[in-house]
C-alpha positions in Angstrom: 0.0 0.0 0.0 1.2 3.6 -0.7 2.9 5.3 2.2 0.8 8.4 1.6 -2.5 6.5 1.9 -4.1 6.1 5.4 -7.1 3.9 5.9 -9.2 4.7 9.0 -11.4 1.6 8.6 -11.4 -1.4 6.4 -15.0 -2.0 5.5 -16.3 -5.0 3.5 -17.8 -3.1 0.5 -20.3 -4.6 -1.9 -20.2 -3.5 -5.6 -19.0 0.0 -4.5 -18.0 2.8 -6.9 -15.4 5.4 -6.2 -16.4 9.0 -7.0 -13.7 11.7 -7.4 -13.7 15.5 -7.9 -10.9 18.0 -7.4 -11.0 21.7 -6.7 -9.3 24.2 -9.0 -8.6 23.8 -12.7 -10.9 20.8 -13.1 -13.8 22.5 -11.2 -15.3 25.5 -13.0 -18.0 27.1 -10.8 -17.2 24.5 -8.1 -19.8 22.4 -9.9 -18.0 19.1 -9.6 -17.0 19.4 -6.0 -20.5 20.7 -5.1 -22.0 17.7 -6.8 -19.9 15.3 -4.8 -20.5 17.1 -1.5 -24.2 16.8 -2.2 -23.8 13.1 -2.7 -21.8 12.8 0.5 -24.5 14.5 2.5 -27.3 12.5 0.8 -25.7 9.1 1.7 -24.5 10.3 5.1 -21.0 9.4 4.3 -18.5 8.8 7.1 -14.7 8.9 7.1 -12.8 6.1 5.4 -9.3 7.2 4.4 -7.1 10.1 3.3 -4.0 10.7 1.1 -1.5 12.7 3.1 -0.8 16.1 1.5 2.9 16.6 2.4 4.4 15.3 -0.9 1.7 16.7 -3.2 1.0 20.3 -2.3 2.7 23.7 -2.5 1.3 25.2 0.7 1.9 28.7 -0.5 -0.7 28.0 -3.2 -3.2 25.8 -1.3 -2.7 26.9 2.3 -3.6 25.0 5.4 -6.6 26.5 7.3 -6.8 27.6 10.9 -10.0 26.7 12.7 -11.2 27.3 16.2 -12.7 24.3 18.0 -14.0 24.9 21.5 -11.5 27.8 21.8 -8.5 25.8 20.6 -6.7 26.7 17.3 -6.5 23.7 15.0 -4.7 23.4 11.6 -6.6 21.7 8.8 -4.2 20.4 6.1 -5.5 19.9 2.5 -5.5 16.1 2.4 -7.6 14.3 -0.1 -10.2 12.7 2.1 -12.4 9.7 1.3 -15.8 9.1 2.9 -18.2 6.2 2.3 -21.9 5.4 2.8 -24.6 3.1 1.7 -26.9 4.0 -1.2 -29.2 1.0 -0.6 -29.2 -2.3 1.2 -26.7 -3.9 -1.1 -24.3 -1.1 -2.4 -22.0 1.5 -1.1 -20.2 4.6 -2.6 -16.8 5.9 -1.8 -16.4 9.7 -2.3 -13.1 11.5 -2.6 -13.1 15.2 -2.8 -10.3 17.7 -2.4 -7.9 20.2 -4.0 -6.0 19.2 -7.1 -2.4 18.3 -6.1 0.5 20.5 -7.4 3.4 18.0 -7.3 4.3 14.4 -7.9 1.1 13.5 -9.8 2.3 10.0 -10.7 3.0 9.2 -7.0 -0.5 10.6 -6.2 -2.0 8.3 -8.8 -0.3 5.4 -7.1 -1.9 6.3 -3.9 -5.3 6.5 -5.5 -4.7 3.1 -7.2 -3.7 1.7 -3.8 -7.1 2.7 -2.4 -8.9 1.1 -5.3 -6.9 -2.1 -4.8 -7.2 -2.2 -1.0 -11.0 -1.8 -1.2 -11.6 -4.0 -4.2 -13.2 -1.2 -6.2 -14.0 -1.9 -9.9 -15.6 1.3 -11.1 -14.4 4.9 -10.8 -16.5 8.0 -11.8 -14.8 11.4 -11.9 -16.5 14.7 -12.2 -15.3 17.9 -13.7 -16.6 21.3 -15.0 -15.1 23.6 -17.6 -15.8 27.1 -19.0 -17.3 27.2 -22.6 -19.1 29.4 -25.0 -22.6 28.2 -24.1 -25.9 30.0 -23.6 -26.5 30.4 -19.9 -30.2 29.7 -20.1 -29.9 26.4 -22.0 -29.7 23.1 -20.0 -26.2 22.4 -18.9 -24.5 20.1 -21.4 -22.5 17.2 -20.1 -19.7 15.6 -22.1 -17.8 12.5 -21.1 -14.8 10.2 -21.5 -15.1 6.4 -20.7 -12.9 3.4 -20.7 -15.6 1.7 -22.8 -17.7 3.6 -25.2 -20.8 1.8 -24.1 -20.7 3.3 -20.7 -21.8 6.7 -22.1 -24.6 5.2 -24.2 -28.1 5.9 -22.9 -26.9 8.9 -20.7 -27.3 11.5 -23.4 -23.7 12.3 -22.9 -21.6 13.3 -25.9 -18.1 11.8 -26.0 -15.5 14.5 -25.5 -13.3 15.4 -28.4 -11.1 17.7 -26.3 -7.3 17.9 -27.0 -5.0 20.1 -25.0 -3.8 20.7 -21.4 -5.3 18.5 -18.8 -5.6 18.2 -15.1 -5.4 15.5 -12.5 -8.8 14.2 -13.6 -7.4 13.5 -17.1 -4.2 11.9 -16.1 -5.7 9.9 -13.2 -8.5 8.6 -15.5 -6.0 7.4 -18.1 -4.0 5.7 -15.4 -7.1 3.9 -14.1 -7.9 2.8 -17.6 -4.5 1.4 -18.2 -4.7 -0.6 -14.9 -8.0 -2.2 -16.1 -10.3 -0.2 -13.9 -13.7 0.8 -15.4 -13.7 4.6 -15.5 -16.0 7.3 -16.6 -15.4 11.1 -16.5 -18.4 13.5 -16.7 -17.9 17.2 -17.5 -20.3 20.0 -17.2 -19.9 22.9 -19.7 -20.6 26.3 -18.0 -20.8 29.8 -19.5 -17.4 31.5 -19.3 -19.0 34.9 -19.0 -20.8 34.0 -15.7 -18.3 34.1 -12.8 -20.7 33.4 -10.0 -19.6 30.4 -7.9 -20.7 27.9 -6.7 -22.9 27.1 -9.7 -25.7 24.8 -8.6 -27.0 24.4 -12.1 -23.8 22.7 -13.1 -23.8 20.6 -9.9 -27.3 19.5 -10.5 -26.6 18.4 -14.1 -23.7 16.3 -12.9 -25.7 14.7 -10.0 -28.5 13.8 -12.4 -26.1 12.1 -14.9 -24.4 10.3 -11.9 -27.7 9.1 -10.7 -28.5 7.8 -14.1 -25.1 6.1 -14.6 -25.1 4.4 -11.2 -28.8 3.9 -10.8 -28.9 6.0 -7.7 -32.1 7.3 -6.1 -31.3 10.6 -4.4 -33.6 13.4 -3.3 -32.5 16.4 -5.5 -35.4 18.7 -4.6 -33.3 21.1 -2.6 -30.6 21.2 -5.2 -33.2 21.9 -7.9 -34.5 24.8 -5.9 -30.9 26.2 -5.5 -30.4 25.8 -9.3 -33.7 27.6 -10.1 -32.8 30.6 -7.8 -29.3 30.7 -9.3 -30.8 30.8 -12.8 -33.1 33.7 -11.8 -30.2 35.7 -10.5 -28.1 35.1 -13.6 -31.1 36.1 -15.8 -31.3 39.4 -13.9 -27.6 40.0 -14.2 -27.6 39.4 -18.0 -30.8 41.5 -18.6 -29.1 44.5 -16.9 -26.0 44.4 -19.0 -26.4 45.5 -22.7 -23.0 44.0 -23.7 -23.9 40.6 -22.2 -27.3 40.7 -23.9 -25.6 41.2 -27.2 -23.0 38.5 -26.6 -25.7 36.0 -25.6 -27.7 37.0 -28.7 -24.6 36.2 -30.9 -24.1 32.9 -29.2 -27.7 31.9 -29.9 -27.3 32.9 -33.6 -24.1 30.8 -33.8 -25.9 27.9 -32.1 -28.8 28.1 -34.5 -26.5 28.2 -37.5 -24.7 24.9 -36.5 
């Protein structure tokens, strides 16, 4: 097992999937991490493991946090923490959510693979979000990458044709695939001209696709209300800015012409 990986418990998991999301470059509008934190809360996830941060972070970029607990000052380091919980009587989910590492990505991948091996996990789903030239009022489009093309069929997810710089989601997904682990990456495309964060519309779109992919039954009513309120605020913002109105009009024309 990787020296960086610490298991708090060793549960006997049944047909569990690992869900991953990383703050930063892979997480426009905090949509991916918000989606996984919603899932964590919905399944009442409890601590399972962590990957120690010491070898993977530049602490001048992602700084430790100081918190007060009953009058005592405590330091919270940016470890990648894993929690787990049951989705029904026969299945569990493991959720890993944290900041994207800055250093030693290949060693970080080894630690993630060690977790998969230790727990006997066979499926990994990674979430991300990116900024794109999309109309803010349209449903959030989700694209994907999968170790097997059939995994995206039936989801209404367009296979991604992206080429260019990638983040830890891209490199880790490829590493899982090479090691024979079933892996799916789902990405929400968010309007680049809307800087509000978190973006619950993006989070909701990812949660809905995740539910469809893994046959989950989660109560998304609260998240749907957040997304509706967010959409109203963005509509007000755009309607009060003539330049944005014109830009969105041009996007719609371009969309119609395609």
